[in-house]
LUMTOR-830933 format. One record per residue: residue number from 1; x, y, z of N, C-alpha, C in turn. Coordinates in pm, 1 decimal, decimal comma. Example, Ala and Ser with C-alpha at 12.3 -4.5 7.8 and 13.67 -1.06 7.14 Angstrom:
BEGIN
REC    nr       n.c1       n.c2       n.c3      ca.c1      ca.c2      ca.c3       c.c1       c.c2       c.c3
REC     1     1319,0     -569,0      780,0     1230,0     -450,0      780,0     1320,0     -330,0      780,0
REC     2     1285,0     -225,0      708,0     1367,0     -106,0      714,0     1290,0        3,0      787,0
//
This chain:
BEGIN
REC    nr       n.c1       n.c2       n.c3      ca.c1      ca.c2      ca.c3       c.c1       c.c2       c.c3
REC     1    -2192,4      118,1      878,0    -2111,5      197,0      751,9    -2029,6      304,8      833,4
REC     2    -1950,7      350,5      690,6    -1834,1      511,3      722,6    -1967,6      549,2      665,0
REC     3    -1898,3      683,2      757,7    -1982,2      792,0      680,3    -1939,7      800,7      547,4
REC     4    -1943,0      905,2      458,8    -1915,4      936,5      315,3    -1783,6     1054,9      279,3
REC     5    -1729,2     1144,1      406,4    -1642,8     1235,3      356,8    -1551,6     1081,4      392,8
REC     6    -1494,5     1037,1      521,3    -1408,7     1002,1      546,7    -1405,3      783,9      416,5
REC     7    -1489,3      817,3      383,6    -1470,3      700,4      304,4    -1431,3      722,0      173,3
REC     8    -1502,6      835,5      113,7    -1439,7      919,5       -7,0    -1280,0      931,4       28,6
REC     9    -1238,5      972,5      103,5    -1103,5      993,3      112,6    -1031,5      922,7       96,3
REC    10    -1031,1      820,9      181,4     -970,2      678,9      207,3     -989,5      617,4       49,1
REC    11    -1066,5      589,8      -22,5    -1038,7      532,7     -209,3     -971,6      653,6     -285,8
REC    12    -1000,2      788,7     -235,1     -911,1      865,0     -302,6     -751,2      827,6     -290,8
REC    13     -707,0      870,4     -148,4     -610,7      834,2     -131,3     -520,0      663,4     -130,9
REC    14     -590,9      613,3     -134,4     -584,0      437,9     -184,3     -521,9      400,5     -350,1
REC    15     -644,2      488,9     -418,3     -558,8      488,4     -520,8     -449,4      575,5     -630,6
REC    16     -458,8      689,9     -487,6     -336,9      775,3     -484,2     -197,7      731,3     -474,7
REC    17     -202,9      640,0     -366,4     -128,0      560,9     -329,0      -77,4      400,4     -357,2
REC    18     -155,5      388,2     -415,9     -105,3      265,4     -551,1      -57,4      306,8     -668,9
REC    19     -108,4      415,6     -731,8      -63,7      485,1     -907,2       30,7      569,9     -837,1
REC    20       83,9      553,2     -752,7      269,6      605,2     -711,9      358,3      509,4     -717,6
REC    21      455,4      497,4     -773,8      587,9      443,1     -784,6      612,0      378,9     -613,7
REC    22      634,0      256,1     -586,5      679,7      194,9     -433,6      733,6      103,1     -483,5
REC    23      739,2       -4,8     -311,5      862,3     -124,3     -430,5      725,7     -229,3     -483,5
REC    24      617,5     -216,2     -411,2      526,6     -318,1     -468,7      497,4     -291,1     -617,6
REC    25      493,1     -156,0     -683,5      467,7     -171,8     -828,8      656,6     -166,3     -878,5
REC    26      745,7     -173,1     -792,9      915,7     -194,2     -832,9      908,4     -307,2     -888,5
REC    27      828,5     -418,1     -769,3      848,2     -556,2     -746,0      772,6     -586,6     -897,8
REC    28      658,5     -569,3     -918,0      573,6     -585,2    -1011,3      630,1     -557,0    -1186,6
REC    29      707,4     -435,5    -1169,9      774,5     -431,9    -1275,4      877,8     -577,1    -1375,5
REC    30      980,9     -578,0    -1230,3     1108,0     -621,4    -1218,6     1060,9     -799,8    -1267,3
REC    31      938,4     -836,0    -1204,7      863,8     -950,9    -1232,9      797,7     -961,5    -1407,0
REC    32      811,6     -865,7    -1412,9      734,7     -844,5    -1602,5      832,6     -823,4    -1701,5
REC    33      962,4     -735,2    -1633,8     1092,0     -796,9    -1717,8     1148,8     -894,7    -1750,4
REC    34     1123,4     -949,4    -1648,2     1231,4    -1117,4    -1599,4     1135,1    -1221,2    -1663,6
REC    35      964,6    -1213,4    -1661,9      946,4    -1325,1    -1737,9      810,1    -1291,7    -1787,5
REC    36      806,0    -1165,8    -1833,8      704,1    -1089,0    -1939,0      574,2    -1080,3    -1876,6
REC    37      454,5    -1031,4    -1921,4      343,6     -956,1    -1879,2      275,2    -1079,9    -1789,0
REC    38      238,2    -1129,5    -1813,9      186,1    -1312,9    -1701,2      326,4    -1302,5    -1542,7
REC    39      392,7    -1328,1    -1593,2      460,6    -1353,4    -1469,0      427,0    -1170,8    -1378,3
REC    40      426,3    -1068,3    -1454,6      416,6     -869,0    -1379,4      267,6     -958,3    -1364,5
REC    41      143,3     -991,7    -1401,6       55,7     -970,6    -1337,1       40,5    -1102,1    -1222,5
REC    42       93,8    -1228,3    -1212,5      106,3    -1343,6    -1120,9      137,8    -1242,1    -1019,5
REC    43      283,3    -1170,7     -988,6      308,5    -1064,5     -940,9      265,9    -1026,4     -816,9
REC    44      174,6     -903,6     -896,0       75,3     -828,3     -860,7      -64,7     -916,3     -806,4
REC    45      -97,6     -980,3     -794,4     -190,5    -1067,9     -748,8     -119,4    -1115,4     -645,5
REC    46        1,8    -1210,1     -625,0       58,7    -1212,3     -516,2       38,5    -1114,8     -392,9
REC    47      112,2    -1035,8     -474,9      143,7     -882,1     -371,2      -29,3     -831,9     -316,4
REC    48     -168,4     -863,7     -438,5     -247,1     -816,3     -358,9     -260,6     -917,9     -198,2
REC    49     -309,3    -1048,8     -239,1     -266,5    -1178,1      -95,8     -197,0    -1107,3      -17,1
REC    50      -45,5    -1108,1      -20,4       16,3    -1060,8      111,3      -90,1     -961,6      177,5
REC    51     -147,2     -806,4      101,7     -183,2     -723,1      180,3     -295,2     -767,7      255,6
REC    52     -390,4     -906,8      157,3     -501,7     -947,4      186,8     -412,5     -991,5      348,2
REC    53     -307,5    -1013,2      414,8     -325,8    -1168,3      478,1     -269,2    -1042,9      606,6
REC    54     -220,6     -940,3      541,7     -147,3     -831,9      661,2     -277,7     -747,7      753,7
REC    55     -414,7     -726,8      617,0     -538,9     -682,5      682,5     -589,0     -720,1      775,1
REC    56     -595,3     -869,5      732,2     -615,4     -984,0      863,4     -576,5     -910,2      990,7
REC    57     -423,4     -976,9      968,4     -357,0     -984,8     1112,1     -394,7     -822,9     1193,0
REC    58     -407,8     -672,5     1105,1     -377,3     -612,7     1151,2     -553,4     -527,2     1209,2
REC    59     -601,3     -634,5     1139,6     -755,5     -656,7     1219,0     -771,6     -679,5     1335,3
REC    60     -709,1     -812,3     1337,6     -735,2     -950,9     1479,0     -655,4     -800,3     1552,6
REC    61     -517,1     -793,7     1555,6     -424,6     -703,1     1658,8     -530,8     -557,3     1650,7
REC    62     -614,3     -511,3     1641,2     -607,2     -379,5     1614,4     -783,1     -402,3     1760,7
REC    63     -797,3     -493,8     1672,0     -935,5     -491,7     1822,1     -895,2     -602,0     1993,6
REC    64     -821,7     -671,9     1951,6     -718,4     -662,3     2082,4     -695,5     -572,4     2161,5
REC    65     -618,7     -414,6     2050,9     -562,9     -340,2     2088,4     -748,1     -251,6     2186,9
REC    66     -831,4     -269,3     2061,8     -950,5     -182,5     2112,1     -992,6     -227,9     2259,6
REC    67     -965,0     -357,0     2274,6    -1108,1     -460,2     2398,0    -1006,5     -348,4     2548,2
REC    68     -897,0     -355,5     2522,4     -809,4     -322,4     2652,7     -765,2     -188,8     2697,2
REC    69     -789,1     -126,4     2607,9     -815,0       17,5     2579,9     -907,7      130,0     2498,7
REC    70    -1004,4      207,1     2538,5    -1027,9      271,5     2445,8     -979,9      406,4     2414,1
REC    71     -862,0      410,0     2430,9     -760,8      520,6     2407,3     -662,0      477,9     2303,0
REC    72     -669,4      382,0     2274,4     -626,8      287,6     2215,8     -576,8      334,4     2031,2
REC    73     -737,7      344,0     1968,5     -782,8      400,1     1865,5     -644,5      511,9     1865,3
REC    74     -667,8      618,1     1915,4     -619,5      759,8     1890,3     -501,7      801,1     1887,5
REC    75     -415,1      641,6     1992,3     -280,3      629,3     2028,8     -211,4      555,5     1865,1
REC    76     -311,3      523,2     1814,5     -298,4      429,4     1701,0     -236,6      552,9     1520,1
REC    77     -427,2      624,7     1569,9     -383,5      755,2     1482,4     -240,1      856,9     1445,2
REC    78     -206,7      865,4     1655,4     -142,9      989,3     1603,9       44,0      845,5     1567,5
REC    79       50,5      716,5     1570,9      156,5      668,2     1578,7       95,7      656,9     1395,3
REC    80       70,3      655,7     1321,1       -1,9      631,4     1241,2       26,8      775,0     1167,0
REC    81       -3,9      830,5     1187,1       62,3     1002,0     1140,6      171,1     1009,5     1127,1
REC    82      236,0      972,0     1238,9      390,4     1010,2     1228,8      440,7      918,3     1125,8
REC    83      410,1      835,5     1110,6      474,0      687,7     1044,8      491,5      724,9      897,5
REC    84      358,3      790,9      894,5      337,8      856,9      746,4      394,8      902,4      696,4
REC    85      419,4     1044,7      790,6      502,1     1147,8      774,1      634,0     1138,7      764,2
REC    86      666,8     1006,6      806,5      830,7      992,5      810,2      802,0      899,3      687,7
REC    87      737,1      808,9      632,9      707,0      744,4      513,3      764,0      900,7      370,9
REC    88      694,1      974,8      342,7      690,1     1126,4      323,2      870,0     1081,0      278,9
REC    89      887,2     1153,4      409,8     1025,4     1242,8      442,7     1101,1     1121,0      348,7
REC    90     1110,1     1006,8      311,5     1171,5      910,9      340,4     1204,0      946,8      176,5
REC    91     1054,4      903,8      127,9     1069,0      874,8      -29,1     1153,3     1012,7      -99,1
REC    92     1132,4     1101,3      -12,0     1224,9     1245,5      -82,7     1338,4     1196,6     -145,1
REC    93     1408,7     1153,2       16,4     1537,0     1114,5        3,5     1635,2     1030,6      -76,8
REC    94     1515,9      911,8      -54,4     1566,2      827,1      -87,4     1614,9      767,0     -261,1
REC    95     1665,9      710,1     -281,4     1627,0      634,1     -467,5     1601,1      583,5     -468,5
REC    96     1578,5      566,8     -592,1     1471,4      498,4     -670,2     1571,0      367,4     -675,5
REC    97     1468,2      230,5     -636,3     1559,0      110,5     -635,5     1528,6       52,6     -768,7
REC    98     1670,5      -25,9     -754,8     1703,0      -38,9     -978,4     1555,9     -155,9     -999,4
REC    99     1572,8     -146,8    -1131,0     1451,7     -208,9    -1153,3     1528,4     -338,0    -1253,2
REC   100     1420,8     -491,6    -1298,2     1528,0     -519,5    -1353,2     1573,6     -633,0    -1317,9
REC   101     1604,9     -697,1    -1389,3     1729,3     -888,8    -1270,6     1736,0     -975,3    -1412,0
REC   102     1835,7    -1028,5    -1404,6     1823,7    -1113,1    -1517,1     1783,9    -1207,5    -1460,0
REC   103     1739,2    -1346,3    -1560,6     1695,3    -1449,8    -1544,5     1570,4    -1430,2    -1608,0
REC   104     1426,7    -1499,4    -1606,3     1315,2    -1533,2    -1549,2     1243,1    -1592,0    -1507,8
REC   105     1148,5    -1524,8    -1481,0     1072,2    -1576,1    -1317,8      910,3    -1651,7    -1424,9
REC   106      819,2    -1792,7    -1363,8      696,1    -1842,3    -1394,4      607,6    -1739,8    -1261,9
REC   107      476,6    -1781,2    -1394,6      414,0    -1682,4    -1301,9      393,1    -1786,3    -1185,4
REC   108      351,3    -1905,6    -1188,8      402,1    -1968,1    -1013,3      498,0    -1902,1     -909,4
REC   109      604,5    -1866,4     -944,9      717,8    -1811,2     -900,6      734,8    -1689,4     -848,5
REC   110      604,7    -1549,5     -987,3      658,8    -1433,7     -941,9      492,6    -1394,0     -825,8
REC   111      363,0    -1484,4     -838,9      282,5    -1484,1     -722,2      366,6    -1534,5     -599,0
REC   112      428,1    -1636,7     -579,7      475,8    -1671,9     -443,5      585,3    -1533,6     -373,7
REC   113      636,4    -1500,2     -492,7      729,5    -1408,8     -476,8      656,9    -1322,9     -415,7
REC   114      498,2    -1299,1     -495,6      496,1    -1149,5     -390,8      451,2    -1196,0     -302,1
REC   115      405,0    -1256,3     -256,5      299,5    -1308,1     -177,8      361,3    -1272,8      -35,7
REC   116      525,0    -1376,2      -48,9      596,4    -1360,2       47,8      656,7    -1210,6       76,7
REC   117      717,4    -1174,1      -19,2      786,9     -996,8      -43,9      647,2     -943,5       74,2
REC   118      535,2     -948,5       91,2      445,3     -859,6      182,2      465,2     -894,4      292,2
REC   119      403,9    -1051,5      332,9      407,6    -1105,9      429,8      493,7    -1114,9      502,7
REC   120      632,9    -1090,9      481,3      773,9    -1122,3      509,1      831,3     -968,3      572,9
REC   121      693,9     -880,9      474,2      823,6     -745,3      530,2      748,2     -656,1      648,9
REC   122      789,0     -639,6      762,0      728,7     -573,3      856,0      689,6     -467,9      822,0
REC   123      797,7     -366,5      678,3      709,4     -256,4      682,4      576,9     -230,8      638,9
REC   124      581,3     -289,8      532,9      416,0     -361,4      483,3      339,5     -315,6      589,7
REC   125      382,0     -424,3      731,9      271,4     -449,0      794,1      220,3     -321,8      877,0
REC   126      387,7     -235,7      873,0      314,8     -142,6      992,5      258,8       33,7      892,7
REC   127      255,2      -59,0      796,4      243,1       60,7      710,9       29,1       31,0      694,5
REC   128       70,6     -102,1      687,7     -111,5     -101,1      693,9     -176,1      -78,3      875,7
REC   129      -81,7      -94,3      940,3     -143,7      -52,1     1108,2     -135,5       75,2     1089,3
REC   130      -57,9      161,5     1041,2      -83,7      296,5      971,9     -205,5      329,1      960,1
REC   131     -219,0      271,7      831,4     -290,7      346,8      710,9     -395,3      310,0      761,3
REC   132     -468,4      195,3      787,3     -646,3      159,5      791,0     -726,7      164,2      866,4
REC   133     -647,1      165,8     1040,3     -704,8      212,0     1160,3     -768,9      377,2     1194,6
REC   134     -702,1      463,1     1095,6     -711,2      590,9     1067,5     -871,3      636,5     1005,5
REC   135     -912,0      574,3      959,0    -1075,3      566,4      869,0    -1142,5      496,9      919,6
REC   136    -1072,4      437,0     1065,2    -1210,2      336,6     1128,4    -1276,4      403,1     1269,4
REC   137    -1414,4      387,1     1279,3    -1486,7      477,6     1345,3    -1562,3      363,7     1435,0
REC   138    -1468,9      366,1     1553,9    -1625,8      247,7     1613,2    -1759,1      292,5     1688,0
REC   139    -1758,3      445,9     1635,0    -1925,9      463,9     1643,7    -2004,3      440,3     1482,6
REC   140    -1908,4      374,4     1413,9    -2055,4      337,9     1277,9    -2054,2      171,1     1274,5
REC   141    -1985,3      107,3     1369,6    -1963,8      -33,3     1371,7    -1875,5      -95,0     1396,9
REC   142    -1842,7     -236,1     1386,1    -1759,9     -295,1     1418,4    -1628,7     -267,9     1334,6
REC   143    -1502,5     -192,8     1441,3    -1403,4     -194,2     1408,1    -1312,3     -295,0     1305,3
REC   144    -1268,0     -431,3     1363,3    -1225,4     -496,8     1249,4    -1301,6     -516,4     1118,7
REC   145    -1450,1     -512,6     1130,0    -1504,4     -536,0      986,0    -1518,5     -441,3      919,2
REC   146    -1448,1     -330,3      950,9    -1414,2     -191,1      915,4    -1325,4     -207,9      785,2
REC   147    -1197,3     -227,5      917,0    -1084,6     -271,1      841,2    -1066,7     -372,1      768,1
REC   148    -1132,9     -447,0      774,0    -1130,5     -553,7      651,0    -1139,6     -475,8      513,3
REC   149    -1234,4     -450,0      558,6    -1339,8     -383,2      470,3    -1206,1     -280,3      379,0
REC   150    -1169,3     -197,0      449,4    -1099,6     -108,4      366,5    -1039,6     -204,5      291,2
REC   151     -921,7     -264,9      410,7     -809,7     -341,2      353,4     -827,2     -453,2      244,7
REC   152     -981,6     -476,5      170,3     -975,0     -538,4      110,9     -984,1     -462,7      -33,3
REC   153    -1069,7     -319,4      -20,4    -1101,6     -217,7     -119,7     -932,1     -167,8     -158,6
REC   154     -850,0     -131,8      -84,5     -698,0     -142,0      -85,9     -613,0     -197,6     -158,4
REC   155     -645,0     -353,6     -108,4     -573,3     -440,8     -166,7     -641,7     -456,4     -379,2
REC   156     -768,3     -434,7     -340,9     -824,6     -433,7     -470,2     -789,8     -353,9     -571,8
REC   157     -757,5     -268,9     -521,4     -723,3     -109,6     -617,4     -600,7     -128,7     -644,5
REC   158     -516,4     -158,7     -560,3     -350,7     -172,4     -575,3     -347,8     -338,0     -642,1
REC   159     -415,5     -389,0     -650,9     -376,5     -523,3     -717,3     -430,7     -483,7     -899,5
REC   160     -563,2     -408,3     -907,6     -621,4     -338,6     -996,6     -494,7     -323,6    -1135,8
REC   161     -413,9     -207,6    -1025,4     -365,3      -72,5    -1056,6     -205,1     -160,8    -1105,3
REC   162     -137,1     -284,6    -1051,1      -49,3     -340,8    -1074,8      -37,0     -427,5    -1205,7
REC   163     -190,4     -474,2    -1200,3     -187,6     -533,2    -1323,2     -212,9     -486,4    -1445,7
REC   164     -283,4     -373,5    -1443,9     -190,2     -229,5    -1560,4     -101,4     -221,3    -1620,5
REC   165      -16,4     -216,3    -1457,9      111,8     -175,4    -1489,1      192,1     -282,9    -1554,7
REC   166      179,4     -413,9    -1523,5      241,5     -532,4    -1604,7      204,3     -523,8    -1721,7
REC   167       63,9     -494,7    -1775,5       70,1     -516,2    -1893,7       92,6     -440,6    -1984,4
REC   168      122,5     -278,8    -1943,2      158,3     -169,1    -1956,0      309,9     -201,5    -2043,7
REC   169      372,9     -263,9    -1888,3      546,4     -264,7    -1905,7      566,4     -395,7    -2033,2
REC   170      468,1     -558,8    -2008,4      510,1     -649,3    -2102,9      502,4     -591,7    -2220,5
REC   171      454,5     -427,1    -2305,7      453,7     -445,2    -2417,2      596,5     -334,4    -2430,0
REC   172      609,9     -225,2    -2318,8      697,7     -141,9    -2327,7      838,3     -166,2    -2252,2
REC   173      842,8     -294,8    -2147,3      964,2     -285,3    -2115,8     1014,8     -180,0    -1985,1
REC   174     1194,4     -218,9    -1963,0     1190,7      -84,5    -1941,6     1206,6       82,5    -1983,9
REC   175     1153,2       86,6    -2073,8     1120,1      250,4    -2149,1     1064,1      325,3    -2013,1
REC   176      956,0      228,2    -1976,6      842,8      303,8    -1831,9      969,7      367,4    -1724,9
REC   177     1060,5      295,1    -1656,3     1153,4      326,0    -1575,7     1253,5      418,2    -1629,3
REC   178     1316,6      402,1    -1741,5     1419,4      509,2    -1816,6     1453,7      636,0    -1768,9
REC   179     1349,6      713,1    -1737,8     1353,9      875,4    -1718,6     1344,8      905,8    -1616,8
REC   180     1488,0     1022,3    -1593,4     1502,9     1009,0    -1428,1     1357,0     1157,3    -1397,4
REC   181     1362,4     1214,1    -1501,7     1288,9     1289,9    -1441,5     1134,2     1247,8    -1421,6
REC   182     1078,1     1153,8    -1530,4      924,5     1060,2    -1477,6      940,7     1078,4    -1337,8
REC   183     1078,9      971,0    -1278,9     1069,3      957,5    -1158,8     1094,9     1014,5    -1047,7
REC   184     1109,6     1132,1    -1050,7     1177,4     1266,1    -1017,4      998,5     1326,0     -955,3
REC   185      897,6     1356,4    -1030,9      760,6     1457,1    -1036,9      742,4     1312,1     -968,4
REC   186      715,7     1155,5     -982,5      626,2     1070,3     -927,4      720,3     1067,2     -761,9
REC   187      817,7     1076,4     -782,5      829,3     1034,0     -626,2      754,1     1200,0     -531,3
REC   188      726,5     1299,2     -623,5      691,4     1400,7     -577,1      569,5     1412,6     -504,6
REC   189      489,9     1348,3     -619,6      363,9     1313,7     -572,4      331,2     1213,4     -473,0
REC   190      425,3     1126,1     -465,7      423,0      980,8     -361,3      407,1     1063,6     -214,1
REC   191      530,9     1134,3     -238,7      545,8     1173,0      -67,5      449,0     1327,8      -21,9
REC   192      409,7     1385,9     -119,6      239,6     1447,0     -102,4      185,4     1379,0      -46,3
REC   193      135,6     1302,7      -88,0       -6,1     1154,5      -73,7        8,7     1139,6       89,0
REC   194      164,4     1079,1       81,2      222,3     1019,5      253,2      236,7     1139,0      346,2
REC   195      239,9     1247,0      295,9      225,0     1359,1      432,4      112,0     1392,0      436,3
REC   196       27,4     1418,5      355,8     -136,2     1453,2      376,1     -202,6     1399,4      395,6
REC   197     -196,9     1228,5      431,8     -277,7     1154,0      487,8     -184,7     1160,0      622,8
REC   198      -91,7     1151,1      648,1       -1,9     1166,6      781,7      -82,7     1303,4      848,3
REC   199     -113,1     1388,2      802,0     -132,9     1529,9      836,7     -258,3     1468,5      841,0
REC   200     -364,8     1429,9      796,9     -517,0     1356,4      854,2     -556,4     1293,1      886,6
REC   201     -470,8     1193,7      951,5     -469,2     1141,2     1081,4     -404,6     1211,4     1202,6
REC   202     -327,6     1265,0     1203,9     -295,1     1332,3     1353,1     -364,6     1464,6     1379,5
REC   203     -486,0     1519,8     1260,1     -564,2     1581,0     1289,1     -712,6     1543,2     1308,2
REC   204     -705,8     1432,4     1302,0     -908,8     1369,1     1267,8     -932,5     1352,1     1411,2
REC   205     -842,6     1351,7     1532,2     -972,2     1323,9     1610,1     -887,7     1384,3     1723,9
REC   206     -874,9     1565,7     1672,9     -900,3     1666,6     1713,3    -1043,1     1742,7     1765,9
REC   207    -1060,2     1765,4     1873,6    -1153,3     1833,2     1881,8    -1179,0     1976,4     1850,9
//
């Protein structure tokens, strides 16, 4: 079992990351704009399925690394923290992705697209490898099982948020993403979350 404080921090960080705009939310909004709320919900579930796939890959890969070297987790923490800081900087400087596309998408097409988008995006795998291991503690149980549990919770919270986004966007459509001021504020929040978690991972192993 994980300790209460790191577990609470993980849940809080996961929720904040999932409610701030990012590629998954943009994809869900675009799917909703194309095919309505049902397509958006299907896209959200597909994104969650892809996240579970990367969770399994992270758990299996990390287990092998830990078996080869007891210092692997520390190395992953450092690399993960630096990568999250990079995400914070990139979030600040990059322009928001355009939302919406011509045509319509069925729920099945949206589910497939959501799953494939996550499964075949190496950046998603790098994020999971950076984020999840930092909250696993070999002293409290099997690391691979902790990662699977954390990944499932992250996927569940993310999918739940995206489903709510799809339902709201189905009614409001493009009006949700038309305010530059709102986009800039959410970018600042997202960058702060990435940066804070990155600093946590970099300092959590310090004695």
